[in-house]
Legacy VTK file of the C-alpha trace (Angstrom):
# vtk DataFile Version 3.0
C-alpha trace
ASCII
DATASET POLYDATA
POINTS 437 float
0.030 -0.020 0.031
1.283 3.463 -0.887
0.149 4.856 2.526
2.644 2.457 4.066
5.428 3.493 1.614
4.843 7.198 2.487
4.642 6.379 6.138
7.941 4.500 6.043
9.699 7.169 4.018
8.456 9.896 6.502
9.528 7.796 9.493
13.043 7.549 8.094
13.056 11.316 7.726
11.791 11.897 11.160
14.325 9.667 12.716
17.151 11.432 10.866
15.962 14.843 11.721
15.103 14.215 15.416
18.018 11.840 16.186
15.700 8.923 17.112
15.231 5.401 16.034
11.561 4.766 16.316
9.780 1.949 14.633
6.448 2.709 12.837
4.616 1.130 15.895
6.583 3.384 18.319
6.003 6.390 16.179
2.223 5.719 15.903
1.907 4.936 19.753
4.028 7.866 21.101
3.826 10.564 18.483
0.685 10.069 16.340
-1.775 8.475 18.650
-1.567 11.370 21.288
-2.327 13.894 18.745
-4.888 12.097 16.575
-6.881 9.728 18.822
-6.241 10.422 22.678
-9.284 12.472 22.726
-13.030 12.346 22.064
-12.286 14.487 19.111
-10.333 12.393 16.572
-8.158 13.999 13.810
-8.649 11.155 11.293
-11.417 8.553 10.385
-10.466 5.079 9.388
-13.566 3.095 8.460
-14.432 0.291 10.794
-11.307 0.800 13.067
-11.239 0.387 16.772
-11.178 4.159 17.441
-14.740 4.416 16.262
-16.081 1.473 18.290
-17.542 1.587 21.687
-15.772 0.410 24.789
-17.587 -1.982 26.901
-18.269 -1.358 30.690
-16.151 -4.348 31.598
-13.162 -3.076 29.623
-13.312 0.173 31.640
-12.838 -1.868 34.929
-9.057 -2.253 34.055
-8.602 1.477 34.962
-7.571 2.841 31.627
-9.453 5.606 29.733
-11.271 4.832 26.517
-8.720 6.054 23.979
-5.975 3.835 25.569
-8.266 0.877 25.457
-8.986 1.408 21.858
-5.199 1.768 21.226
-4.711 -1.656 22.971
-7.374 -3.172 20.782
-5.661 -1.941 17.654
-2.317 -3.391 18.898
-4.001 -6.868 19.507
-5.771 -6.883 16.173
-2.532 -6.166 14.381
-0.523 -8.677 16.565
-3.085 -11.452 15.817
-2.913 -10.857 12.108
-6.177 -9.042 11.333
-5.830 -7.660 7.872
-8.485 -5.272 6.677
-9.028 -1.615 5.991
-9.775 -1.193 9.708
-6.253 -1.875 10.670
-4.233 -1.390 7.420
-5.232 1.901 6.098
-6.261 1.744 2.470
-6.380 -2.025 2.427
-9.489 -4.085 1.365
-12.414 -5.093 3.444
-11.820 -8.178 5.681
-14.417 -10.427 3.894
-14.728 -11.102 0.272
-18.375 -10.523 0.362
-17.999 -6.795 1.246
-17.828 -3.945 -1.314
-14.090 -3.051 -0.828
-12.731 -6.601 -1.200
-10.819 -6.200 -4.516
-7.445 -6.755 -2.903
-8.505 -9.756 -0.844
-6.540 -12.919 -1.912
-6.893 -16.540 -0.878
-3.191 -16.610 -0.419
-1.811 -16.292 2.987
0.434 -13.273 2.528
2.021 -12.191 5.828
2.108 -8.434 6.137
4.722 -7.107 8.556
3.148 -5.280 11.553
5.502 -2.213 10.817
4.025 -1.963 7.383
0.490 -1.777 8.889
1.424 0.892 11.543
3.136 2.858 8.704
-0.126 2.956 6.722
-1.581 5.101 9.504
1.293 7.429 9.374
1.154 7.749 5.607
-2.671 8.492 5.576
-2.082 11.236 8.100
0.179 12.839 5.714
-2.287 12.848 2.696
-3.674 15.950 1.194
-7.395 16.408 0.811
-8.482 18.154 -2.294
-11.701 18.520 -4.188
-12.336 15.055 -5.660
-9.965 12.921 -3.729
-6.706 12.494 -1.800
-3.117 13.041 -2.829
0.093 11.485 -1.380
3.330 13.336 -2.336
6.669 11.619 -1.855
8.597 14.756 -1.236
10.551 15.190 2.181
10.025 18.841 2.304
6.274 18.622 1.706
5.897 15.757 4.195
7.638 17.692 6.839
5.427 20.850 6.373
2.372 18.575 6.634
3.573 16.847 9.845
4.260 20.202 11.561
0.573 21.066 11.150
-0.797 18.068 13.007
-0.386 19.569 16.491
-1.775 22.908 15.350
-4.874 21.078 14.040
-5.226 19.335 17.407
-5.223 22.725 19.263
-7.482 24.292 16.814
-9.989 21.466 17.047
-9.874 21.474 20.815
-10.316 25.308 20.933
-13.151 25.556 18.380
-16.662 24.487 19.511
-18.962 22.690 16.999
-16.111 22.058 14.515
-16.349 18.855 12.639
-13.832 16.168 13.682
-11.866 13.699 11.512
-10.698 16.249 8.880
-6.896 15.780 8.927
-6.693 15.306 5.193
-8.713 18.384 4.547
-6.681 20.263 7.191
-3.404 19.168 5.555
-4.526 20.616 2.208
-5.501 23.974 3.651
-2.392 23.960 5.855
-0.035 23.379 3.056
-1.564 26.172 1.088
-1.068 28.477 3.986
2.592 27.534 4.328
3.054 28.280 0.690
1.264 31.780 0.708
1.505 33.103 4.354
4.608 31.553 5.836
5.029 33.984 8.584
1.371 34.522 9.709
-0.814 32.587 12.107
-3.075 30.127 10.328
-6.881 30.731 10.412
-8.324 28.145 8.231
-11.582 28.989 6.256
-14.685 27.686 8.064
-18.000 26.953 6.597
-21.434 26.019 8.016
-23.952 27.551 10.268
-23.913 26.230 13.897
-27.308 27.868 14.574
-28.918 25.889 11.631
-26.993 22.641 11.485
-25.020 22.741 14.807
-21.725 22.160 12.980
-18.953 24.088 11.499
-16.309 22.354 9.069
-13.135 23.238 7.169
-14.022 23.143 3.407
-11.895 21.021 1.243
-9.487 23.050 -0.903
-9.657 22.977 -4.698
-7.188 20.557 -6.307
-5.815 23.345 -8.499
-4.983 25.575 -5.539
-3.156 22.635 -3.876
-1.120 22.285 -7.170
-0.222 25.904 -7.018
0.759 25.593 -3.313
3.262 22.775 -4.367
4.583 24.966 -7.238
5.265 27.729 -4.744
7.113 25.430 -2.412
9.147 23.302 -4.921
8.789 25.197 -8.086
11.549 23.489 -10.087
10.505 19.825 -9.559
8.576 17.315 -11.481
6.991 15.154 -8.819
4.942 12.035 -8.576
1.676 12.056 -6.695
-0.574 9.053 -5.872
-4.225 10.032 -6.203
-7.097 7.974 -4.531
-10.325 7.930 -2.565
-10.794 6.242 0.847
-14.423 5.764 2.141
-16.829 2.857 2.391
-15.544 1.877 -1.088
-11.957 2.626 -1.911
-10.665 3.626 -5.378
-7.514 4.842 -6.994
-6.787 7.232 -9.711
-3.251 5.999 -9.947
0.198 7.681 -9.978
0.282 11.050 -11.947
3.313 13.138 -12.769
2.895 16.891 -11.657
4.952 19.292 -13.752
5.392 22.146 -11.240
7.792 24.201 -13.559
4.854 24.245 -16.181
2.502 25.469 -13.360
4.865 28.296 -12.521
4.882 29.382 -16.188
1.509 31.196 -15.654
3.108 33.468 -13.001
6.380 33.953 -15.049
4.296 34.820 -18.161
2.180 37.217 -16.162
5.303 39.039 -15.114
6.883 38.975 -18.501
3.751 40.184 -20.461
2.478 42.767 -18.127
5.585 44.063 -16.312
5.771 47.250 -18.315
2.042 47.872 -18.463
0.353 50.603 -16.361
-2.779 48.658 -16.413
-3.774 46.375 -13.431
-2.545 42.792 -13.779
-3.534 39.445 -12.469
-2.525 38.919 -8.846
-1.345 35.652 -7.466
-4.653 35.219 -5.788
-6.565 35.727 -9.004
-4.367 33.039 -10.773
-4.630 30.598 -7.978
-8.349 30.771 -7.930
-8.646 29.619 -11.402
-11.649 27.501 -12.184
-10.621 24.498 -14.409
-12.280 22.637 -17.266
-10.996 19.301 -15.661
-11.909 18.072 -12.186
-9.489 16.213 -10.149
-10.396 12.844 -11.323
-10.360 13.957 -15.031
-7.029 15.659 -14.565
-5.457 12.498 -13.099
-6.848 10.460 -16.114
-4.586 12.701 -18.407
-1.693 10.936 -16.808
0.184 14.178 -16.082
-0.897 17.478 -14.279
0.594 20.481 -15.863
-0.688 23.210 -18.176
-3.101 21.097 -20.038
-4.849 19.988 -16.864
-5.197 23.628 -15.846
-7.308 24.684 -18.900
-9.632 27.488 -17.647
-13.192 26.227 -17.131
-15.063 28.438 -19.633
-12.363 28.796 -22.258
-14.120 26.397 -24.679
-17.111 28.598 -24.575
-15.212 31.105 -26.755
-13.285 28.803 -28.954
-14.268 28.453 -32.642
-17.322 26.063 -32.868
-16.049 22.715 -34.145
-12.466 23.332 -33.476
-12.264 21.270 -30.276
-14.926 19.222 -28.324
-17.459 21.359 -26.553
-16.323 24.590 -28.354
-19.272 26.996 -28.663
-17.931 29.948 -30.651
-19.467 32.567 -28.405
-18.105 36.207 -28.783
-16.304 37.473 -25.614
-18.015 40.338 -23.864
-16.254 42.750 -21.531
-18.807 43.677 -18.821
-17.325 43.819 -15.396
-14.104 43.390 -13.544
-14.422 39.550 -13.637
-14.645 39.538 -17.485
-11.273 41.389 -17.688
-9.660 39.061 -15.044
-10.991 36.025 -17.113
-9.654 37.595 -20.342
-6.136 37.837 -18.881
-6.353 34.369 -17.398
-7.343 32.880 -20.844
-4.721 34.826 -22.584
-1.848 33.795 -20.324
-2.857 30.147 -20.347
-3.038 30.052 -24.205
0.403 31.730 -24.506
1.785 29.181 -21.951
0.338 26.359 -24.022
1.638 27.614 -27.377
4.843 28.492 -25.705
5.585 31.365 -27.868
5.075 35.069 -26.295
5.562 36.587 -29.751
2.219 35.056 -30.811
0.368 37.383 -28.592
1.756 40.328 -30.625
0.786 38.674 -33.846
-2.754 37.836 -32.637
-3.056 41.467 -31.694
-1.925 42.569 -35.125
-4.318 40.216 -36.892
-7.138 41.505 -34.698
-6.232 45.051 -35.560
-6.117 44.166 -39.405
-9.561 42.578 -39.210
-11.035 45.733 -37.514
-9.455 47.911 -40.177
-10.832 45.612 -42.799
-14.438 45.861 -41.372
-14.103 49.771 -41.490
-13.736 49.480 -45.271
-17.112 47.958 -45.714
-19.297 50.064 -47.958
-22.060 52.004 -46.302
-24.865 49.905 -45.124
-23.196 46.606 -46.277
-21.773 43.939 -43.974
-19.833 41.859 -46.565
-16.284 42.583 -45.005
-17.709 42.219 -41.371
-19.000 38.882 -42.348
-15.776 37.715 -43.809
-13.895 39.012 -40.740
-16.239 36.954 -38.637
-15.590 33.825 -40.729
-11.818 34.203 -40.114
-12.414 34.274 -36.468
-14.810 31.350 -36.612
-12.462 29.114 -38.660
-12.430 25.653 -37.194
-9.478 24.270 -39.213
-6.227 25.523 -40.914
-7.629 25.386 -44.533
-10.709 27.485 -43.849
-8.530 30.095 -41.985
-6.025 30.457 -44.781
-8.612 30.669 -47.382
-10.545 33.425 -45.539
-7.319 35.359 -44.956
-6.517 35.157 -48.669
-9.847 36.723 -49.576
-9.224 39.466 -47.215
-5.682 40.210 -48.424
-7.100 40.784 -51.941
-9.143 43.782 -50.466
-6.486 44.841 -47.782
-2.924 44.693 -49.294
-1.626 47.109 -46.629
-1.551 44.256 -44.070
0.149 41.749 -46.302
3.105 41.390 -44.000
0.826 40.507 -40.986
-1.091 37.860 -42.954
2.053 36.391 -44.455
3.569 36.013 -40.950
0.482 34.498 -39.483
0.245 31.866 -42.199
3.885 30.918 -41.693
3.399 30.684 -37.958
0.281 28.390 -38.079
1.776 26.208 -40.736
4.773 25.499 -38.408
2.781 25.104 -35.064
1.470 21.789 -33.774
-2.110 21.009 -34.969
-3.543 21.199 -31.426
-2.281 24.807 -31.041
-4.227 26.112 -34.049
-7.638 26.399 -32.175
-5.824 28.086 -29.249
-4.176 30.702 -31.454
-7.508 31.518 -33.364
-9.033 31.938 -29.864
-6.274 34.293 -28.893
-7.049 36.366 -32.005
-10.881 36.248 -30.949
-9.945 37.588 -27.574
-7.655 40.373 -28.764
-10.394 41.322 -31.316
-12.928 41.521 -28.646
-10.677 43.603 -26.486
-9.754 46.076 -29.146
-13.403 46.421 -30.241
-14.637 47.011 -26.539
-11.937 49.853 -26.358
-13.168 51.382 -29.580
-16.740 51.467 -28.492
-15.851 53.068 -25.151
LINES 1 438
437 0 1 2 3 4 5 6 7 8 9 10 11 12 13 14 15 16 17 18 19 20 21 22 23 24 25 26 27 28 29 30 31 32 33 34 35 36 37 38 39 40 41 42 43 44 45 46 47 48 49 50 51 52 53 54 55 56 57 58 59 60 61 62 63 64 65 66 67 68 69 70 71 72 73 74 75 76 77 78 79 80 81 82 83 84 85 86 87 88 89 90 91 92 93 94 95 96 97 98 99 100 101 102 103 104 105 106 107 108 109 110 111 112 113 114 115 116 117 118 119 120 121 122 123 124 125 126 127 128 129 130 131 132 133 134 135 136 137 138 139 140 141 142 143 144 145 146 147 148 149 150 151 152 153 154 155 156 157 158 159 160 161 162 163 164 165 166 167 168 169 170 171 172 173 174 175 176 177 178 179 180 181 182 183 184 185 186 187 188 189 190 191 192 193 194 195 196 197 198 199 200 201 202 203 204 205 206 207 208 209 210 211 212 213 214 215 216 217 218 219 220 221 222 223 224 225 226 227 228 229 230 231 232 233 234 235 236 237 238 239 240 241 242 243 244 245 246 247 248 249 250 251 252 253 254 255 256 257 258 259 260 261 262 263 264 265 266 267 268 269 270 271 272 273 274 275 276 277 278 279 280 281 282 283 284 285 286 287 288 289 290 291 292 293 294 295 296 297 298 299 300 301 302 303 304 305 306 307 308 309 310 311 312 313 314 315 316 317 318 319 320 321 322 323 324 325 326 327 328 329 330 331 332 333 334 335 336 337 338 339 340 341 342 343 344 345 346 347 348 349 350 351 352 353 354 355 356 357 358 359 360 361 362 363 364 365 366 367 368 369 370 371 372 373 374 375 376 377 378 379 380 381 382 383 384 385 386 387 388 389 390 391 392 393 394 395 396 397 398 399 400 401 402 403 404 405 406 407 408 409 410 411 412 413 414 415 416 417 418 419 420 421 422 423 424 425 426 427 428 429 430 431 432 433 434 435 436
């Protein structure tokens, strides 16, 4: 189980850093248990585990408190070889008739008890994001997460009506805080209405914000994450490569494209609150998380109809502050994808040429405006070049611009064509909105 792998990796790191030689069982008993389970308010839920079962009256006669009795029961279950998701975090159900029994085998495979205890450590280090859980095998990240455990314990104890068992969710919010507000006290976001529901809870952070947090903390690394879901039924999305240098490109391009502008530019907060086309599960299915997985949620609404799946060909409208923020986000993401900043200037020049062309329409006629629109609605390379050629016959003054754009699109990957035409559409809409103001 990958929870065990991460648990053992972190334990080695902990022992080296603290100068100890703790086994997984010793770490769980003396370090993790006091923080996670030695209270009525638990930090983590493990389905079916002893920590969520009642303690009988006869058991209390031995003089121990309930959390200690539950710990002793766990030790006994593991020692006697009980193998299930209730003892070995992330493992299958104990019986083959139960839903999460896919990992059950008729073979008597002995699992070392240290492996089992390590799974509790590993799960305690997982990051909860919208759509699932993520385990990152990066020592720096694991240490940051670990340092948040005791803070969560204090916060849970001091906050009435706060939902328990949210360690994974806490880890996600805590890591984002570490990445963005390193020197300030952590005040996690809180949702819920205690007067109405009687309960407050820490909301799960979006998966994209968590990726941005990782890109802040270890910006130059390509890392591997294990994505999965643990509940009454377990599922895995598998291992996914996360290209953090690609993620940082959005910030680098923001600075490069707008550094000399007097206009307001995108803040880090605005970029990190990007809504994405792909949810966490779909992003993991891509096999890698980088720029492609970060496609803005509504971008396809404005791409030429027929150019890509779900493209709608809607004209972009500038109506409020959010529309300008989205315009900048769309533009930066497209430039990052096509990986040529000079294409922004070229798209701007093409948009300007199309507007000049429309102005030359004879009074009351819309022939040139229609042809300009057809250029912006081109769903493939052939149609685009054909429409540009027809415009060039009427607008020779922009021959250099049209020649350059044809050369560029003939040399770019096929997938980039729709993105570049969309960039022209955005620059056209921006210029037109300025002309109308």
